C-alpha positions in Angstrom: 0.0 0.0 0.0 1.3 3.4 -1.0 0.1 5.6 1.9 1.1 9.2 1.4 1.0 11.5 -1.6 1.3 15.3 -1.2 -1.6 17.5 -1.9 0.5 19.2 -4.7 1.1 15.8 -6.3 -2.6 14.8 -6.1 -3.7 18.1 -7.6 -1.3 17.7 -10.5 -2.5 14.2 -11.3 -6.2 14.8 -10.8 -6.5 18.2 -12.4 -4.0 17.9 -15.2 -1.5 20.4 -14.0 2.0 19.7 -15.2 4.8 19.5 -12.6 6.7 22.7 -12.4 9.9 22.7 -14.5 10.4 26.3 -15.4 14.1 25.8 -15.6 14.0 22.6 -17.5 14.9 22.4 -21.2 12.2 20.6 -23.2 13.8 18.3 -25.7 11.7 16.6 -28.4 12.0 12.8 -28.0 12.3 11.4 -31.5 10.6 8.2 -30.5 7.4 10.0 -29.7 6.8 10.5 -33.4 7.0 6.8 -34.0 4.4 5.8 -31.3 0.9 5.1 -32.7 -1.4 8.0 -32.9 -5.2 7.7 -32.9 -6.4 9.8 -35.8 -10.1 9.4 -35.6 -10.5 9.9 -39.3 -8.3 6.9 -40.0 -9.8 4.5 -37.4 -12.1 1.8 -38.8 -13.1 -1.3 -36.9 -11.6 -4.2 -38.8 -13.5 -7.1 -37.1 -16.5 -7.8 -34.9 -15.4 -8.0 -31.3 -16.9 -10.5 -28.8 -18.0 -7.9 -26.2 -19.6 -5.1 -28.2 -22.5 -4.6 -25.7 -20.9 -5.9 -22.5 -20.7 -3.1 -19.8 -18.1 -5.0 -17.8 -15.5 -5.0 -20.6 -13.3 -2.4 -22.3 -11.1 -3.7 -25.1 -8.9 -2.5 -28.0 -6.3 -4.0 -30.4 -4.0 -2.4 -32.9 -1.8 -3.9 -35.7 1.5 -2.3 -34.8 3.4 -3.9 -37.7 1.0 -2.4 -40.3 1.2 1.0 -38.6 5.0 1.0 -38.6 5.0 0.2 -42.3 2.4 2.9 -43.2 1.1 5.2 -40.4 -1.8 6.3 -42.7 -3.3 2.8 -42.2 -4.7 1.9 -38.9 -6.0 -1.7 -38.3 -7.8 -1.1 -35.1 -10.8 -2.5 -33.3 -12.2 -1.3 -29.9 -15.0 -1.2 -27.4 -15.1 1.6 -24.8 -11.5 2.4 -25.4 -11.4 6.0 -24.1 -12.9 5.5 -20.6 -10.7 5.6 -17.5 -10.7 2.3 -15.5 -8.4 1.0 -12.8 -5.1 -0.1 -14.3 -4.2 -2.5 -11.4 -0.9 -4.2 -12.2 -1.1 -3.2 -15.8 0.6 -0.1 -14.3 3.8 -2.2 -14.5 3.5 -1.9 -18.3 3.8 1.9 -17.9 6.6 1.3 -15.4 8.5 -0.9 -17.9 8.3 1.8 -20.5 9.4 4.4 -17.9 12.4 2.4 -16.8 13.5 1.8 -20.4 13.1 5.6 -21.1 15.2 6.5 -18.1 17.8 3.8 -18.0 17.8 1.9 -21.3 17.9 -1.8 -21.5 21.6 -2.3 -20.8 21.6 -0.6 -17.4 23.2 -2.5 -14.4 23.2 -1.5 -10.8 26.7 -1.0 -9.4 27.5 -2.1 -5.9 30.6 -0.1 -4.9 32.7 -1.2 -1.9 35.6 0.8 -0.5 37.9 -1.2 1.8 40.2 0.1 4.5 42.2 -2.8 6.0 42.6 -2.9 9.8 44.5 -6.2 9.6 45.0 -8.6 6.7 41.7 -10.2 7.5 39.7 -7.3 9.0 38.5 -4.2 7.2 36.2 -1.2 7.4 33.9 -1.2 4.4 31.8 1.5 2.8 29.0 0.1 0.6 26.8 2.0 -2.0 24.3 -0.3 -3.8 23.0 2.3 -6.3 19.4 1.8 -5.1 19.3 -1.8 -6.4 15.7 -3.0 -5.5 16.8 -6.6 -5.5 19.3 -6.8 -2.6 18.5 -10.2 -1.0 20.3 -13.1 0.7 21.9 -14.3 -2.5 23.3 -10.9 -3.4 24.6 -10.4 0.2 26.3 -13.8 0.1 27.8 -13.0 -3.2 29.3 -9.7 -2.0 30.6 -11.4 1.2 32.2 -14.0 -1.0 33.9 -11.3 -3.1 35.2 -9.7 0.1 36.4 -13.1 1.3 38.4 -13.5 -1.9 40.2 -10.3 -0.9 41.1 -11.8 2.4 38.4 -10.2 4.4 36.8 -12.5 7.0 35.5 -9.8 9.2 34.1 -6.2 8.8 34.8 -4.0 11.8 32.6 -1.1 10.6 30.2 -1.5 7.7 29.0 1.9 6.5 26.2 2.0 3.9 25.0 4.9 1.8 21.4 6.3 2.3 20.3 4.8 -1.0 21.5 1.3 0.0 18.6 -0.9 1.1 18.5 -4.7 1.7 15.2 -6.5 1.7 16.1 -10.2 2.2 12.7 -11.7 1.1 12.1 -9.3 -1.8 11.5 -12.2 -4.3 9.6 -14.5 -1.9 6.3 -12.5 -1.6 5.8 -10.5 -4.8 2.3 -9.3 -3.9 3.4 -7.8 -0.5 2.1 -4.4 0.3 4.4 -2.4 2.6 3.7 0.9 4.3 7.0 2.2 3.2 8.9 1.6 0.0 11.8 1.2 -0.3 12.3 -0.6 3.1 13.5 1.8 5.8 17.1 2.4 6.7 16.5 1.1 10.2 15.2 -2.2 8.8 18.1 -2.2 6.4 20.6 -1.9 9.2 18.8 -4.8 11.0 19.0 -6.9 7.9 22.7 -6.2 7.3 23.4 -7.2 10.9 21.4 -10.3 10.5 22.8 -11.6 7.1 26.4 -10.3 7.4 26.9 -12.5 10.5 27.1 -16.3 9.8 26.0 -17.1 13.3 22.5 -16.0 12.3 22.3 -18.2 9.1 19.6 -20.9 8.9 17.9 -23.1 6.3 16.8 -20.1 4.2 20.4 -18.9 3.9 21.5 -22.5 3.1 18.9 -22.6 0.3 20.2 -19.3 -1.1 23.8 -20.6 -0.9 22.8 -23.7 -2.9 21.2 -21.6 -5.6 24.2 -19.2 -5.7 26.6 -22.1 -6.0 24.6 -23.3 -9.0 24.8 -19.9 -10.6 28.6 -19.6 -9.9 29.2 -23.1 -11.4 27.0 -22.4 -14.5 28.7 -19.0 -15.0 32.1 -20.7 -14.5 33.1 -18.1 -11.9 36.0 -18.9 -9.7 34.3 -17.8 -6.5 33.9 -20.1 -3.5 30.8 -19.1 -1.7 31.4 -17.9 1.9 30.6 -20.2 4.8 31.6 -17.9 7.6 31.5 -14.2 8.1 31.3 -11.6 10.8 30.4 -7.9 11.0 30.7 -5.9 14.2 28.8 -2.7 13.5 26.6 -1.3 10.7 25.9 2.5 10.2 24.8 5.0 7.6 26.7 7.9 6.0 26.2 10.0 2.9 29.9 10.8 2.9 32.2 8.4 1.1 35.6 7.8 2.6 38.5 9.7 1.0 41.1 7.2 2.1 40.8 3.6 1.3 43.0 0.7 0.3 40.8 -1.0 -2.4 37.6 -0.4 -4.3 35.5 -3.2 -5.7 32.5 -2.9 -8.0 30.0 -5.6 -8.3 27.4 -5.3 -11.1 23.9 -6.6 -11.1 22.4 -8.3 -14.1 20.9 -6.1 -16.8 17.7 -4.2 -16.1 15.6 -6.4 -18.5 15.9 -9.2 -15.9 14.3 -6.9 -13.3 11.6 -6.0 -15.7 10.9 -9.6 -16.5 10.7 -10.5 -12.8 8.2 -7.7 -12.0 6.1 -8.5 -15.0 6.0 -12.3 -14.6 5.4 -12.3 -10.8 3.9 -8.8 -10.5 6.5 -7.8 -7.8 5.1 -4.7 -6.1 8.2 -3.9 -4.0 10.6 -3.9 -7.0 8.0 -1.8 -9.0 7.5 0.9 -6.5 11.2 1.1 -5.5 12.1 1.6 -9.2 9.3 4.2 -9.6 10.6 6.2 -6.7 14.3 5.9 -7.7 13.5 7.3 -11.1 11.7 10.4 -9.8 8.2 9.2 -8.9 5.1 10.7 -10.3 6.6 14.0 -11.4 9.2 12.4 -13.7 6.7 9.9 -14.9 4.2 12.6 -15.7 6.9 14.3 -17.9 7.5 11.0 -19.7 3.7 10.4 -20.0 3.0 13.8 -21.5 6.2 14.5 -23.5 7.1 11.1 -24.9 4.0 8.9 -24.8 1.9 12.0 -25.6 -0.8 10.8 -23.2 -3.0 13.5 -21.5 -3.9 13.4 -17.8 -7.5 12.6 -18.6 -6.3 9.4 -20.3 -3.8 8.1 -17.7 -3.4 8.7 -13.9 -0.4 7.1 -12.3 0.2 7.4 -8.5 2.4 4.3 -8.1 4.6 2.0 -10.2 3.0 -1.2 -8.9 -0.7 -0.3 -9.3 -1.3 -0.5 -5.6 -3.7 2.2 -4.3 -2.5 5.4 -2.8 -4.2 6.9 0.3 -4.6 10.5 1.1 -6.4 11.5 4.3 -8.0 8.0 4.3 -9.3 8.3 0.8 -8.2 5.8 -1.8 -6.8 6.7 -5.2 -6.1 4.1 -7.9 -4.0 4.3 -11.0 -6.4 4.6 -13.9 -6.0 4.1 -17.7 -7.8 3.9 -20.9 -7.3 1.1 -23.4 -5.8 3.5 -26.0 -3.1 4.7 -23.5 -1.9 1.2 -22.9 -1.6 0.6 -26.6 0.8 3.5 -26.8 2.9 2.2 -23.9 3.1 -1.3 -25.4 4.1 0.3 -28.7 6.9 2.2 -27.0 8.2 -1.0 -25.3 8.2 -2.8 -28.7 10.0 0.1 -30.4 12.7 0.2 -27.7 13.1 -3.5 -27.6 13.7 -3.5 -31.3 16.2 -0.7 -31.0 18.1 -2.7 -28.3 17.7 -6.0 -30.1 16.0 -7.4 -27.0 13.5 -10.2 -27.3 10.1 -9.2 -25.8 10.1 -12.6 -24.1 12.9 -11.2 -21.9 10.6 -8.4 -20.7 7.0 -9.7 -20.3 5.3 -12.9 -19.3 5.2 -15.7 -21.8 2.2 -17.9 -21.0 3.7 -21.1 -22.6 7.0 -20.7 -20.7 6.7 -18.6 -17.5 5.0 -19.7 -14.3 3.6 -16.4 -13.3 0.3 -14.6 -12.7 -1.5 -15.7 -15.9 -3.6 -18.7 -14.8 -5.5 -19.9 -17.8 -6.3 -23.5 -18.9 -7.9 -22.5 -22.2 -5.2 -20.3 -23.7 -2.7 -22.5 -25.4 -0.1 -20.7 -27.5 3.2 -21.3 -29.1 5.6 -18.4 -28.5 3.1 -16.0 -30.0 2.2 -13.8 -27.1 3.8 -11.8 -24.3 1.6 -10.2 -21.7 0.9 -8.7 -18.2 -2.1 -9.4 -16.0 -3.8 -7.1 -13.5 -6.2 -7.8 -10.6 -7.8 -5.8 -7.8 -10.3 -7.1 -5.3 -11.4 -4.0 -3.3 -12.3 -2.3 -6.6 -13.1 -5.5 -8.7 -10.7 -5.3 -11.7 -9.4 -8.1 -14.0 -7.1 -6.9 -16.7 -4.9 -8.3 -19.5 -2.6 -6.5 -22.0 0.3 -7.5 -24.2 1.6 -8.1 -27.7 0.4 -10.9 -29.9 2.3 -12.3 -33.0 -0.2 -13.1 -35.7 0.0 -13.9 -39.4 -1.1 -10.3 -40.1 1.6 -8.8 -37.8 2.2 -7.9 -34.2 -0.9 -6.6 -32.4 -1.0 -4.7 -29.2 -4.2 -5.7 -27.2 -5.8 -4.6 -24.0 -8.6 -6.1 -22.0 -10.0 -4.2 -19.0 -12.6 -6.0 -16.9 -14.5 -3.8 -14.5 -17.9 -3.2 -12.8 -18.4 -6.8 -11.7 -18.6 -8.7 -8.4 -15.7 -10.8 -7.3 -17.9 -13.9 -7.1 -18.0 -13.7 -10.9 -14.2 -13.9 -11.2 -14.2 -17.1 -13.3 -16.7 -15.6 -15.7 -14.4 -12.6 -16.1 -11.4 -14.8 -16.7 -13.4 -16.6 -19.4 -14.1 -13.3 -21.1 -10.4 -12.3 -20.8 -9.3 -15.6 -22.4 -11.9 -15.3 -25.1 -10.6 -11.9 -26.1 -7.1 -13.3 -26.8 -8.3 -16.5 -28.5 -10.6 -14.4 -30.6 -7.7 -12.3 -31.8 -5.8 -15.4 -32.9 -8.9 -16.9 -34.4 -9.3 -13.9 -36.6 -5.6 -13.3 -37.6 -3.8 -16.6 -37.0 -0.8 -17.3 -34.8 2.9 -17.0 -35.7 5.6 -18.1 -33.2 8.0 -15.2 -32.7 8.9 -14.6 -29.1 11.8 -16.6 -27.8 12.0 -17.9 -24.2 14.5 -16.2 -21.9 18.0 -17.6 -22.0 18.3 -18.0 -18.2 15.9 -20.2 -16.4 16.4 -18.5 -13.0 18.1 -15.2 -12.4 20.3 -14.3 -9.4 20.2 -10.7 -10.6 24.0 -10.7 -10.5 26.2 -10.2 -13.6 
């Protein structure tokens, strides 16, 4: 749960006021000219949709391949495509586009360690983790193992930067709703004291060691995983030491693996931590308005995860139209093409990933990548993604709303029918490759 949003932020999002940036230089983003534009004079429904008169469904689809070849031709079909509805976890599609815009697809988090030796086996260490949202037991063990390779068996004083946070179970409960994101510095200090002392290790740490050993062996890294370690004190400082004996930099895996994780398992903590790291709603609003060219009455984003925001006890949800999501999906496709990144490395593949898409009726062959969304307090059941058909790549969006949760299975049936109907009309073409890694440690 995202609890607090300033009145200024709320006013900007609800009333369409742009964040103040009087000193900013407005640069035209060339990619914005490539993103699909909805010229009403060119729009013509190309096929009869299953839910033309269903008040619980909003749906739209667009042939992106055809549009990229000739922007004067728009193969587009829709129902209720310009009404705002809760985005739920489809917010993570916007977050994915936002992360790519700000960081690219080759970005890696840098964990910088500065060592000052006290003896040949004891050192004072300064650590800055670059705001890496996945700093868990595995990554902690890996960094301890790197230090052990340098002869360090014990840290006398571990000093972390304010942006360094460690959340040991970040991958274990993706749907968790915390009152504070990222995790607080006080909790971070407790976690470092816990995991950087081997006397506290238990079965969960051993399981992480086993997985890390598999990664090290598969990667052919010459790195024995640490079995003992000790840390005396942990503190925080925003001042890096001027004098040190050695600096070590440990890189995370590339950002696309983080995006894959948050889209497959709908990880809320990773999503909201990234959203905040990249500037939160103000920076996102600039991206929304200047690059995606989406107005504030077509998209309202309070969080990166899709969890609700509360102001003075009142709930505010991210809201979107179908058309706005089509634009975000097109942006992701364009950037993935630019970076030569397979879309299966960014979004959920139903025939490969064990994630949030629970369908028995949708059987596909590397022809669709997608993201799901679900809210219970405000009943919402959503689906959006990219489908490879014999007529080209389609972006599609299904927003299920205004239903009772007891009718969840019926809504899932409608959701699945929307995707199957698309393939029934245009055929299926295998395109998206499964990710190269079966399980990521989020370490380079």
